[in-house]
N, C-alpha and C positions, 0 to 999 in steps of 0.2 A: 284266543287264540285258535288258528287254522292248523298247527302241526309244530313240530319241533324246530327250530333256526328261524323261525320266521318272525318270530317280534321278540320285544320284551316282557316280560314278566312285573307284576307290581310288590310280591311278596316270594321271599323264597322259598323253596321247599325244605320243611324243618326235619331235621334227624337227632340222634345218629342211626336210628333202623327206617333207610327209605324204602319207599313203595316203585314206581317207575319213572321219577327222575331228580337228577341232582342240582343244584343251581348255584353257578358263580357270579361274579359280580365285573362288570365291564363299568369302572367309575364307579357310576352312583345306580346304574342299571342294572337287573337281575336278567341270565337266561338261563333258561330252564335245558337242560341235555338230558338226553334220554338214556338209562341204565339198559346197557345190551351183555345178557350173559354172554361169556366166551364159551369153548366148546366144552372144559369140565364144568357143568352146569351150574355148581356152586361160588363160581369163579363170575365177576361181570366186571366191564369198565362203563365210564359215562362218554359219551361217543358222541363226537364232531365231526359231520360228515356236511364241508364245507362248501361243495359242489349242487345242495339240496338247499343251502340255505337263502333268505331273501338280500337281498342289495341292503335292506338297510344295518341288517348283520353283520353281514361282509365288509361293507363300511367303516363300521363303527372298528372290527377286529382289525383289519388295515390301517388306520390311522394309528390304531396301539402299537401295533407290529413294527410301523415307517418308524414312531418314533424309539423304539427300542433299537431300529434298526442304524439310525443315526449315528449311534454311542460308537459303534463298529469302525465307521468311516470309513464304507469298501469301495472299491471302483466299478465291481459289478457285483448283480445280483444273479445269483444261481436257485432256478424254480425248481421243487422235485415233485414228481408224477407222483398221486393224480393230481391232489388235492393242493398239494403247495403251490402248486400253478394257477388256482385260485387267485392267490396273494399276492406271488409275484409280482407281477405285472402293476399291482396299485403303488407296490412298495417300491418296486424300482423308480417309477412318477414322483414319489413324492421325496425322493430323493436328488431328482433332476437328472436322474439319467435318461438318455437317449432310447434305451433296448435294456433287454433280460436275457438271462440264456438259460432254457428251459433243458432238463436232461429228459430223455426220455425211455421208454419198456420197448417201445416199435424200432426194429432193426431195419434200417434200409438198407439196401444192396451198396452201399459204400463206405459204410457202420465199419469200424474194426474192433477185432476181438483185442486187442489190448487195451482201446478206450473204454473197456465194458465189465461190470460186475455183477454177480450174484445179489440176488436183495430178498429180505423178505419182511414180513412186519408180524404184528402182533393178532389181527384180525385178519388175516390170511397166512396163517404159519405154513398148511401146506403147499402153498402157492409159490414157487420160488420165483424169480421172474430175474431178468436180466439187464440190469441197469447199463444208459449208453449216454454218451455224447457224440454230438456229430462233429468230426473232423473238421468241418469247416469253420468251426465257430472258435477253435483254437487259438487262433491270433487273437480273438477279442479278450481274451481270459491270459493271457500266457503273459507268466511277470507282474500279476495284479492284485490285490486284495480283494477276494472273493467273500460274500455273504450268502451263507444257506439261507434257502427258504421252507419252510414246511406248513402244515397245520396243524402235527404234532410229534411229542416226541416221546417214547413211551420206554421200549426194552432200548433202545439206543441202535437197534441194529441198523435201521437204513442209514441213520449217521455216519455210523461205522464203515459201512458202506460206501456213500459219497467218500469219506475222506479216501479210503482208498482208491478211488476213482481221481479225484480230483489232483491227488499225490501224483498221478502220472499227466499232469499235465499243466507242469510249472506255475502252480499259484500260492499266493501265500492265503491260505483260510483264517478271517478274521473272524470266523465264527458264526452261529446259526439264529435264528430267531422262529420260533414257531408260536401260533395260538393258543395250544393246552400241553402242557408238561404233564403226562398221565403216571403216577404213580409215583412211592420213592424212589429215588435216583442218587447218586454218588455223585457231585459235580469232578471230581476227582478222577471216574473212570471214562468222562464224558472226550471226544476225540477231539473237541474246540470247544471255547465256552457259548453256552446256549442261553438266549434269554427268550421269557414266555410272557404271554399274557396273564393267565391265569395258572392255576394247576388242579386237577381232580385227585381223589384215591384211586384205588382200584378195592372191589369191594366182596365179601365174603356171606355167602348167603346163609341165614339165621331163622328160625320159626318165624319170627317177626318181621323181618324186611331185609334189606342190604345196608350189611355193616362197610364204615371204610376201613382197612388196614391200616394200621398203623405201622 
């Protein structure tokens, strides 16, 4: 294997004490994910960096996500930057949509403050950014059922920010689809239904390796 996210493995990593990787199943295929320590060095997560993955892996994930997306019957697919934009176009195509709506971090001069929200994530907790939607896109989503697409849902902070942004856009959020749901979560705390292809735990370091948190 050339590196993580490039190919499918033949045998999963065996725990419960893990070394440098954690395995998930995509149908009958095994995908190895690197275990990355967080700034608290005794804590870690399994990592998926979609824009570094091979086309074969992305295609398999996109197909699985599109199957989940169909259940929401959305009118429009909205992709989150940065890595949700890897999946959103393919999902929109699979649903028969002519386009999709990308959100962004880069502010254009015609953007509006009332169509932006602050956003942060578990992997960049000190790098709060601003999430924008282009005002020119509003007619494409107003009054419609929207599906949000991202790569990972972990703490839920990103999706809460998206919910706040879309609340200003006169849309109905049907739900979200992500490749990976990370760590324990309470569906009742989600801003809208979130479907996922696979789940991964968070990890705590012990003397013999990384142990999944229960």
